[in-house]
C-alpha positions in Angstrom: -6.3 7.1 15.2 -3.9 5.0 17.3 -0.3 4.1 17.8 1.5 2.3 15.0 1.1 -1.5 15.4 4.0 -3.9 14.8 4.5 -5.6 11.5 1.6 -8.0 11.8 0.2 -10.0 9.0 -3.5 -10.0 8.7 -6.6 -9.1 6.6 -8.3 -6.1 8.1 -10.3 -3.9 5.7 -8.8 -0.4 5.9 -10.8 2.6 6.8 -11.2 5.0 5.1 -11.1 3.3 1.6 -13.6 5.2 -0.6 -12.4 6.4 -3.9 -12.5 10.0 -2.7 -10.3 9.0 0.2 -7.3 8.4 -2.0 -4.8 10.6 0.0 -5.6 8.9 3.4 -6.3 5.2 2.4 -3.6 3.0 3.9 -2.7 -0.5 2.8 0.1 -2.5 4.5 0.8 -6.0 5.8 -2.3 -5.8 8.0 -4.7 -3.4 6.2 -6.3 -4.1 2.7 -8.9 -3.2 0.2 -11.4 -5.4 -1.5 -10.5 -7.6 -4.5 -13.1 -5.5 -6.5 -11.3 -2.2 -5.7 -10.7 -0.6 -9.1 -10.0 3.2 -9.3 -12.6 5.0 -11.5 -10.2 7.5 -13.1 -7.2 5.4 -14.3 -5.2 7.2 -17.0 -2.3 6.0 -19.2 1.0 7.5 -18.1 1.8 8.3 -21.7 -0.9 11.0 -21.4 1.1 12.6 -18.6 4.2 13.3 -20.5 6.2 10.6 -18.8 8.1 7.7 -20.4 7.1 4.1 -19.7 3.7 2.2 -19.7 0.8 1.4 -17.6 -1.8 3.6 -15.8 -2.3 5.5 -12.6 -5.1 7.5 -11.2 -6.1 10.7 -12.9 -5.9 12.7 -9.7 -2.2 12.4 -9.9 -1.9 13.4 -13.6 -1.1 17.1 -13.3 1.5 16.7 -10.5 3.1 13.7 -12.3 3.3 15.7 -15.6 5.0 18.6 -13.7 7.4 16.3 -11.9 8.5 14.6 -15.1 9.1 18.0 -16.7 11.1 19.2 -13.8 13.2 16.0 -13.7 14.0 16.3 -17.4 15.0 19.9 -16.9 17.4 18.8 -14.2 19.0 16.2 -16.3 17.5 13.3 -14.5 14.5 12.1 -16.6 12.2 9.6 -15.1 9.8 7.0 -16.4 7.2 4.5 -15.1 8.3 0.9 -14.8 5.1 -0.3 -13.1 1.9 1.5 -12.3 -1.6 0.2 -11.5 -2.1 -3.5 -10.9 -5.5 -5.0 -10.3 -6.1 -7.7 -7.7 -5.6 -10.6 -10.2 -2.2 -9.2 -11.4 -1.0 -8.7 -7.9 -2.1 -12.3 -7.1 -0.1 -13.7 -10.0 3.0 -11.6 -9.1 3.0 -12.5 -5.4 2.3 -16.2 -6.2 5.2 -16.1 -8.6 7.6 -14.7 -5.9 6.3 -17.4 -3.4 7.0 -20.1 -5.9 10.6 -18.8 -6.5 11.6 -17.9 -3.0 9.0 -19.1 -0.5 6.3 -17.2 1.4 8.6 -16.0 4.2 11.0 -14.3 1.8 8.3 -13.0 -0.6 6.3 -11.2 2.0 9.3 -8.9 2.8 9.4 -7.5 -0.7 6.0 -8.1 -2.2 2.6 -7.3 -0.8 -0.2 -9.9 -0.8 -3.1 -9.1 -3.2 -5.4 -6.5 -1.7 -2.6 -5.0 0.3 -0.6 -3.2 -2.5 -0.4 0.5 -3.2 -0.4 -0.5 -6.9 -4.0 -1.6 -6.6 -4.9 1.9 -5.3 -3.7 3.3 -8.6 -1.4 5.5 -6.6 1.8 3.4 -6.2 4.4 3.5 -9.0 7.7 1.9 -9.4 9.7 4.6 -11.2 12.8 4.1 -13.4 15.3 6.2 -15.3 13.9 7.2 -18.6 15.4 4.7 -21.1 17.2 3.0 -18.4 15.1 -0.2 -18.0 14.4 -2.2 -14.8 15.3 -0.2 -11.7 15.2 -3.1 -9.4 18.8 -4.4 -9.7 21.4 -2.4 -7.8 20.5 0.7 -5.9 18.3 2.9 -8.1 18.4 5.6 -5.3 22.0 6.3 -6.3 21.2 7.0 -10.0 20.6 10.7 -11.2 16.9 10.0 -11.5 16.7 8.2 -8.2 18.6 10.9 -6.4 16.4 13.6 -7.9 13.3 11.8 -6.9 14.5 11.4 -3.3 15.1 15.1 -2.9 12.2 16.5 -5.0 9.3 14.1 -5.5 7.5 15.2 -2.3 7.2 18.7 -3.8 4.9 17.2 -6.4 2.9 15.0 -4.1 4.9 11.8 -4.4 6.6 10.1 -1.3 8.9 7.1 -1.1 6.9 4.4 0.6 9.8 2.2 1.6 12.9 4.0 2.7 15.9 2.4 4.4 15.6 1.3 8.0 17.6 2.2 11.0 21.3 2.3 10.4 20.8 2.1 6.7 19.3 -1.4 6.9 17.5 -2.8 3.9 14.6 -3.8 6.2 12.5 -1.1 7.8 10.5 -1.8 10.9 8.5 1.4 10.4 7.3 0.5 6.8 7.4 -3.3 7.4 9.0 -3.6 4.0 12.4 -3.9 2.4 14.1 -0.8 1.0 12.7 0.1 -2.5 14.0 3.5 -3.7 11.9 3.2 -6.9 8.5 2.8 -5.2 6.6 6.0 -4.6 3.0 6.7 -3.5 1.0 9.7 -4.6 -0.6 11.6 -1.7 -1.1 15.0 -3.3 1.1 18.0 -2.5 -0.5 19.0 0.8 -0.4 15.5 2.3 3.0 14.8 0.9 4.4 18.0 2.5 3.0 16.9 5.8 4.5 13.5 5.6 7.9 14.9 4.5 8.0 17.4 7.3 7.1 14.8 9.9 10.0 12.6 9.1 7.7 9.6 9.3 7.0 6.9 6.7 3.7 6.9 4.9 2.5 4.0 7.0 3.4 5.7 10.3 1.8 9.1 9.3 -1.5 7.6 8.1 -1.8 5.2 11.1 -1.2 8.1 13.5 -3.4 10.7 11.7 -5.9 9.3 9.3 -6.6 5.6 9.7 -9.9 5.1 11.5 -8.8 2.0 13.4 -7.0 1.8 16.7 -3.9 -0.4 17.3 -6.2 -3.3 18.0 -7.9 -3.0 14.7 -11.1 -1.7 16.2 -13.1 0.8 14.2 -13.1 4.2 16.0 -14.9 6.3 13.5 -17.7 5.7 11.0 -16.6 4.2 7.7 -16.8 6.3 4.5 -18.4 5.2 1.3 -16.8 1.9 0.0 -16.2 0.7 -3.6 -19.0 -1.4 -5.0 -18.4 -5.0 -6.1 -19.8 -3.8 -9.5 -16.6 -1.7 -10.0 -14.9 -4.7 -11.5 -16.0 -7.3 -13.9 -12.8 -9.4 -13.6 -13.1 -13.0 -12.6 -12.0 -13.8 -9.0 -8.4 -14.8 -8.8 -7.1 -17.9 -7.2 -6.4 -17.7 -3.4 -3.1 -16.3 -2.5 -0.7 -18.8 -0.9 -1.0 -19.2 2.9 1.8 -18.5 5.3 3.2 -21.1 7.7 0.3 -20.4 10.0 -2.8 -19.8 7.7 -4.6 -16.5 8.1 -8.1 -17.1 9.6 -11.3 -15.1 9.4 -13.1 -14.1 6.2 -12.0 -10.9 4.4 -15.6 -10.1 3.6 -16.2 -8.7 7.0 -14.2 -6.0 8.9 -13.0 -8.3 11.7 -9.3 -8.8 12.3 -7.9 -12.0 11.0 -5.6 -13.9 13.2 -2.0 -12.9 12.7 0.2 -15.3 10.9 3.7 -16.3 11.7 6.1 -13.5 10.7 8.6 -13.9 7.9 11.9 -15.6 8.6 14.5 -13.1 9.9 16.3 -11.4 7.0 20.0 -11.0 7.4 19.6 -7.3 7.1 16.6 -7.1 9.3 16.6 -6.6 13.1 15.5 -9.9 14.7 12.6 -8.2 16.7 10.7 -7.1 13.7 7.8 -8.9 12.0 6.6 -10.6 15.2 3.0 -9.4 14.7 0.5 -8.0 17.2 0.8 -9.4 20.8 -1.8 -11.8 22.0 -3.5 -9.4 24.4 -4.1 -7.0 21.5 -5.5 -9.7 19.3 -7.8 -11.0 22.0 -9.0 -7.4 22.6 -9.5 -6.8 18.9 -11.4 -10.1 18.4 -13.7 -9.4 21.3 -14.7 -5.9 20.1 -14.9 -6.7 16.5 -17.0 -9.8 16.7 -19.7 -7.6 18.3 -19.1 -4.6 15.9 -18.5 -6.5 12.7 -22.1 -7.4 11.9 -23.3 -3.9 12.6 -20.6 -2.3 10.5 -21.3 -4.7 7.6 -25.1 -3.9 7.7 -24.3 -0.2 7.8 -21.9 -0.5 4.9 -24.5 -2.3 2.8 -27.1 0.4 3.5 -24.6 3.1 2.6 -23.8 1.3 -0.7 -27.4 0.9 -1.6 -27.9 4.7 -1.3 -24.8 5.8 -3.2 -23.6 5.5 -6.8 -20.0 4.4 -7.2 -18.0 7.1 -9.0 
């Protein structure tokens, strides 16, 4: 576990990322999962006593049901606006934002495919029950949004993208714009730790659970990985490239070259989004070129011995 890296763009396969590692798997602008990553226990949210549609992982069912019940009792009923998205759906969504607003803008409020908590089956865009789209305005100021901010962590849910320093809509610690509706399920124990720490999910997992150092070098053995057989969906089209295309192949665990960061957002400090420094990238490349092949072989051997859940 190493210090939190800057808001770099890249395509490093996160570690750990096995299906049983759901509470400690981190995805962000740098770290990702495979296109074939499909949680094995997806459940319709309608089975959890909460309004809305879509699915999330079954591991979150009991706590989500309890949270929805508590929110209703408090007069702040919640619903699910958007739950699980597979790789293809995230590709379509991100590409749409790029078409509308350009890559540099889209990357500040939408994750590239493979980098989204929605693909983990653990990220949810909540809404007020019967209230419709939570994205316009500041959902955090609604009764449901306020209740979630104060209480969601007690049920294992933590806001992934809080406001930044001084109330800015850009947060250098999460490397994302403020989204009061977007929560990640971590389980009650982990959520309590993150809440008590005062850190964002990204900071906490980087500092405590992610098995990569700040250069992207593996510092602990990888856990079991999802098999390509977990999904039968056709491969999506490639996501759009930033101004400086990402290099490297996402099929191995080496660090891709960082891309040019997003254009400075009016609400974002100018120093953010600059990516890892050149010395860090050179060090990462030197180590990973040697370790990548060994890790890939080890991963294949592990997959051949294990059944995917």
